[in-house]
VMD Tcl script that draws the C-alpha trace (Angstrom):
set ca {
  {112.37 22.44 -34.34}
  {112.68 26.21 -34.52}
  {109.68 28.54 -34.46}
  {108.96 31.86 -36.18}
  {106.33 34.56 -35.86}
  {103.80 34.58 -38.69}
  {103.57 38.06 -40.19}
  {102.70 40.58 -37.51}
  {100.55 38.12 -35.55}
  {101.26 36.48 -32.21}
  {101.32 33.03 -33.87}
  {104.52 31.07 -33.24}
  {104.77 28.56 -36.06}
  {107.19 25.72 -36.65}
  {109.90 26.65 -39.12}
  {108.64 23.82 -41.34}
  {104.92 23.29 -41.97}
  {103.10 20.18 -43.13}
  {101.08 20.56 -46.30}
  {97.96 18.39 -46.23}
  {97.26 18.25 -49.96}
  {97.52 14.45 -50.22}
  {96.06 13.38 -46.88}
  {92.66 12.55 -48.36}
  {94.07 9.89 -50.67}
  {92.19 10.47 -53.94}
  {90.79 13.47 -55.79}
  {87.42 11.91 -56.64}
  {84.11 12.03 -54.79}
  {84.56 8.72 -53.01}
  {84.62 8.36 -49.24}
  {87.92 8.52 -47.40}
  {89.31 4.99 -47.31}
  {90.51 3.31 -44.11}
  {93.99 3.13 -45.63}
  {94.04 6.87 -46.38}
  {92.78 7.65 -42.88}
  {95.48 5.50 -41.30}
  {98.21 7.08 -43.42}
  {96.93 10.58 -42.62}
  {96.96 9.95 -38.86}
  {100.46 8.51 -39.09}
  {101.69 11.56 -41.03}
  {100.10 14.06 -38.65}
  {101.37 12.17 -35.62}
  {104.92 12.08 -37.00}
  {104.79 15.79 -37.82}
  {103.76 16.62 -34.25}
  {106.51 14.34 -32.93}
  {109.02 16.34 -34.98}
  {107.75 19.61 -33.47}
  {105.62 20.72 -36.42}
  {102.62 22.73 -35.23}
  {101.63 24.32 -38.56}
  {99.26 22.52 -40.95}
  {98.38 23.89 -44.38}
  {95.12 22.99 -46.13}
  {92.95 24.13 -49.02}
  {89.28 23.45 -49.61}
  {90.05 21.70 -52.91}
  {92.63 19.22 -51.59}
  {91.37 15.75 -52.45}
  {87.97 17.35 -53.04}
  {87.77 18.34 -49.37}
  {88.72 14.90 -48.07}
  {92.09 16.09 -46.79}
  {90.38 18.43 -44.34}
  {87.84 15.77 -43.45}
  {90.44 13.13 -42.63}
  {92.60 15.65 -40.72}
  {89.74 16.19 -38.27}
  {90.13 12.58 -37.08}
  {93.16 13.71 -35.08}
  {90.86 15.53 -32.63}
  {89.33 12.20 -31.64}
  {92.76 10.92 -30.63}
  {93.88 14.15 -28.99}
  {90.95 16.47 -28.09}
  {93.22 19.12 -26.55}
  {95.42 19.43 -29.64}
  {93.42 22.14 -31.43}
  {94.71 25.02 -29.31}
  {98.29 23.79 -29.72}
  {98.39 23.82 -33.53}
  {98.00 26.42 -36.26}
  {95.52 25.55 -39.01}
  {95.64 27.38 -42.32}
  {93.36 26.79 -45.29}
  {92.70 28.38 -48.65}
  {89.73 29.10 -50.88}
  {89.02 30.65 -54.25}
  {89.39 27.77 -56.73}
  {86.34 26.02 -58.19}
  {87.22 22.58 -59.47}
  {85.60 20.75 -62.35}
  {85.73 20.54 -66.13}
  {84.78 24.21 -66.33}
  {86.74 25.23 -63.25}
  {87.49 28.85 -62.45}
  {88.63 31.21 -59.71}
  {86.10 32.91 -57.44}
  {86.85 35.61 -54.86}
  {83.23 36.69 -54.53}
  {81.91 37.41 -51.05}
  {79.41 34.58 -51.31}
  {82.01 32.02 -52.34}
  {84.49 33.00 -49.64}
  {81.86 32.83 -46.88}
  {80.43 29.52 -48.09}
  {83.92 28.06 -48.50}
  {84.94 28.90 -44.95}
  {81.76 27.41 -43.49}
  {82.44 24.18 -45.40}
  {86.11 24.17 -44.38}
  {85.22 24.54 -40.70}
  {82.62 21.80 -40.99}
  {85.10 19.37 -42.56}
  {87.88 20.23 -40.11}
  {85.45 20.05 -37.16}
  {86.76 23.29 -35.69}
  {85.18 26.64 -34.85}
  {87.89 28.77 -36.41}
  {90.82 28.96 -38.80}
  {94.02 30.56 -37.61}
  {94.72 31.75 -41.17}
  {92.71 31.90 -44.40}
  {94.49 32.42 -47.72}
  {93.05 33.46 -51.08}
  {94.38 30.66 -53.27}
  {94.97 31.93 -56.83}
  {94.46 35.50 -58.09}
  {90.97 36.02 -59.52}
  {91.09 38.60 -62.37}
  {87.41 39.36 -61.74}
  {87.90 40.11 -58.06}
  {86.06 43.01 -56.43}
  {88.33 43.81 -53.49}
  {85.51 45.54 -51.62}
  {83.59 42.24 -51.68}
  {86.64 40.46 -50.28}
  {86.86 43.11 -47.56}
  {83.23 42.54 -46.62}
  {83.78 38.79 -46.43}
  {86.92 39.19 -44.32}
  {85.13 41.55 -41.93}
  {82.28 39.09 -41.42}
  {84.61 36.14 -40.89}
  {86.82 38.07 -38.49}
  {83.93 39.57 -36.50}
  {82.28 36.16 -36.09}
  {85.58 34.62 -34.98}
  {85.66 32.14 -37.85}
  {89.03 33.38 -39.16}
  {91.69 35.03 -37.03}
  {94.18 36.10 -39.70}
  {94.30 36.44 -43.48}
  {96.73 36.08 -46.34}
  {97.16 35.16 -49.98}
  {98.84 32.61 -52.18}
  {100.52 33.15 -55.55}
  {100.00 36.93 -55.47}
  {102.38 39.62 -56.70}
  {103.04 42.97 -54.95}
  {100.46 45.02 -56.86}
  {97.75 42.43 -56.27}
  {98.57 42.49 -52.56}
  {98.65 46.29 -52.49}
  {95.23 46.52 -54.14}
  {93.81 44.07 -51.62}
  {95.43 45.93 -48.72}
  {93.80 49.16 -49.89}
  {90.33 47.81 -49.10}
  {90.63 45.21 -46.34}
  {90.75 46.06 -42.64}
  {93.02 43.17 -41.66}
  {96.70 42.97 -42.61}
  {97.99 40.38 -45.06}
  {100.10 38.07 -42.92}
  {101.14 35.37 -45.42}
  {101.91 34.90 -49.11}
  {102.49 31.31 -50.22}
  {104.58 30.98 -53.36}
  {106.33 28.15 -55.17}
  {109.99 28.28 -54.20}
  {112.81 25.75 -54.30}
  {116.27 25.23 -55.75}
  {114.50 24.18 -58.95}
  {112.10 27.14 -59.04}
  {113.81 30.18 -57.55}
  {112.09 33.03 -59.37}
  {111.63 34.87 -56.07}
  {115.38 35.52 -55.94}
  {116.39 35.12 -59.60}
  {115.01 38.47 -60.67}
  {116.87 40.35 -57.95}
  {120.13 38.62 -58.85}
  {119.83 39.50 -62.53}
  {118.98 43.19 -62.39}
  {120.76 44.93 -65.29}
  {122.23 41.63 -66.49}
  {121.67 39.58 -69.62}
  {123.74 36.56 -68.56}
  {120.73 34.47 -67.57}
  {118.04 34.15 -70.18}
  {114.38 33.77 -69.33}
  {111.67 35.75 -67.64}
  {110.32 36.17 -64.16}
  {106.79 36.54 -62.85}
  {107.31 37.42 -59.20}
  {107.75 41.18 -59.79}
  {109.50 41.96 -56.51}
  {107.29 39.73 -54.35}
  {110.14 38.71 -52.06}
  {111.19 42.29 -51.38}
  {107.61 43.51 -50.93}
  {106.83 40.78 -48.39}
  {109.98 41.57 -46.41}
  {109.13 45.26 -46.47}
  {105.57 44.67 -45.27}
  {106.49 41.93 -42.75}
  {104.47 39.33 -44.64}
  {105.63 35.76 -44.05}
  {106.59 33.98 -47.24}
  {105.73 30.30 -47.37}
  {107.30 28.00 -49.95}
  {105.05 25.44 -51.58}
  {106.78 22.53 -53.33}
  {110.09 23.35 -51.59}
  {111.47 19.96 -52.65}
  {110.31 20.41 -56.26}
  {108.21 17.22 -56.08}
  {111.32 15.06 -55.78}
  {112.97 16.42 -58.92}
  {116.15 17.22 -56.96}
  {116.49 14.16 -54.75}
  {114.78 11.39 -56.73}
  {116.46 8.41 -58.35}
  {115.93 9.56 -61.93}
  {116.55 13.30 -62.08}
  {116.57 15.13 -65.41}
  {119.89 16.20 -66.98}
  {119.25 19.76 -65.80}
  {119.37 18.64 -62.16}
  {122.08 15.93 -62.25}
  {124.84 18.27 -61.06}
  {122.84 19.72 -58.18}
  {121.73 16.19 -57.24}
  {125.40 15.21 -56.93}
  {126.15 18.26 -54.76}
  {123.14 17.53 -52.55}
  {124.31 13.93 -52.11}
  {127.82 15.07 -51.23}
  {126.61 17.61 -48.65}
  {124.12 15.17 -47.16}
  {126.86 12.58 -46.61}
  {129.25 15.18 -45.21}
  {126.67 16.52 -42.73}
  {125.12 13.11 -41.96}
  {121.59 14.18 -42.89}
  {119.09 13.30 -45.62}
  {119.16 14.77 -49.10}
  {115.78 16.37 -48.37}
  {117.37 18.17 -45.42}
  {119.98 19.77 -47.68}
  {117.41 20.92 -50.25}
  {115.25 22.39 -47.47}
  {118.24 23.95 -45.71}
  {118.81 25.94 -48.90}
  {115.27 27.39 -48.58}
  {115.65 27.98 -44.85}
  {118.98 29.81 -45.25}
  {117.35 32.93 -46.69}
  {117.12 35.79 -44.16}
  {113.45 36.37 -45.02}
  {112.72 33.30 -42.85}
  {110.75 31.61 -45.60}
  {108.61 28.79 -44.21}
  {108.74 25.63 -46.37}
  {105.52 23.64 -46.54}
  {106.40 19.99 -47.11}
  {103.77 17.74 -48.62}
  {104.77 14.19 -47.76}
  {102.50 11.64 -46.09}
  {105.44 9.35 -45.30}
  {106.52 9.46 -41.62}
  {110.10 8.64 -42.62}
  {110.26 11.40 -45.22}
  {108.72 13.89 -42.77}
  {111.51 12.95 -40.35}
  {114.10 13.28 -43.11}
  {112.81 16.74 -43.98}
  {112.98 17.91 -40.38}
  {116.67 17.02 -40.30}
  {117.06 20.35 -42.10}
  {116.93 21.91 -38.64}
  {120.40 20.46 -38.03}
  {121.89 22.19 -41.07}
  {123.13 25.75 -41.41}
  {124.54 26.25 -44.87}
  {127.43 28.64 -45.27}
  {127.16 31.38 -47.86}
  {129.56 29.45 -50.08}
  {127.51 26.25 -49.77}
  {124.26 28.10 -50.53}
  {125.71 29.62 -53.69}
  {127.30 26.34 -54.72}
  {123.90 24.67 -54.68}
  {122.28 27.56 -56.53}
  {124.94 27.56 -59.27}
  {124.70 23.79 -59.68}
  {121.48 24.16 -61.65}
  {122.29 23.98 -65.36}
  {122.21 27.35 -67.09}
  {122.68 29.59 -64.05}
  {125.54 32.08 -64.31}
  {126.58 34.61 -61.67}
  {129.67 36.33 -63.11}
}
mol new
graphics top color blue
foreach p $ca { graphics top sphere $p radius 0.5 }
foreach p [lrange $ca 0 end-1] q [lrange $ca 1 end] { graphics top cylinder $p $q radius 0.2 }
display resetview
């Protein structure tokens, strides 16, 4: 496993992080089942075995059960907390009438609940989950100051934010933004598509990232990729017609390099010089292992472009 510095912090994080979205088993209000707990421990244990020290949470994952079940690992290894990096997110209110909430009160309450479920005194990183159009950035700044001063959160970041949203937040907060977590994969490559199609009409469509990749590189903000394997759409058994060609190329490269198909798809994400950190979301020990085989792969420029162009409808020249 390779390790990278997160933002401008002193945190040395594994190149691949484990996303804990599914660890809790179900998204209802039931108790964590014994089966879900066993699977969660197996997944976390395998991740650590592979060298992963970065674990990504959110307060809404499985209605909080993912954080709750993760805390069971401390019982098996009490000294582990200082050896891993724990990140969580807040700002989404679930329910039939769900909404986003970046109010000071909600952020502070969310963090207290997160820490209680995780059975830890602090988060290494807290992210604001989805942009709240009603946000008062001064309220966010007050919340961040309180959390930082009390030692409950060491570093801060965002998820799914564009450059202007980050710039507005940076105007008021006293702590730097260290992370922005965005969807990014061979199947959803908006972060780079817009830059590759400046002053060109060859590729139809629109983009919503508005220079996020370039802004994060400029500001030394670590980009994390959620859904870097596109939920199996690139490596599954029944891919859509749009992805059949890239699936064939992935299979060919995987056989040639003696690694898993997941490793090739992740190697494409890892190849970017921005040192994007993919957050994988599997609970399967075998698939976690397969994903970490990406560390063995260094795609050439030609191979990277071949994969990119294998998606139906993409034209370079």
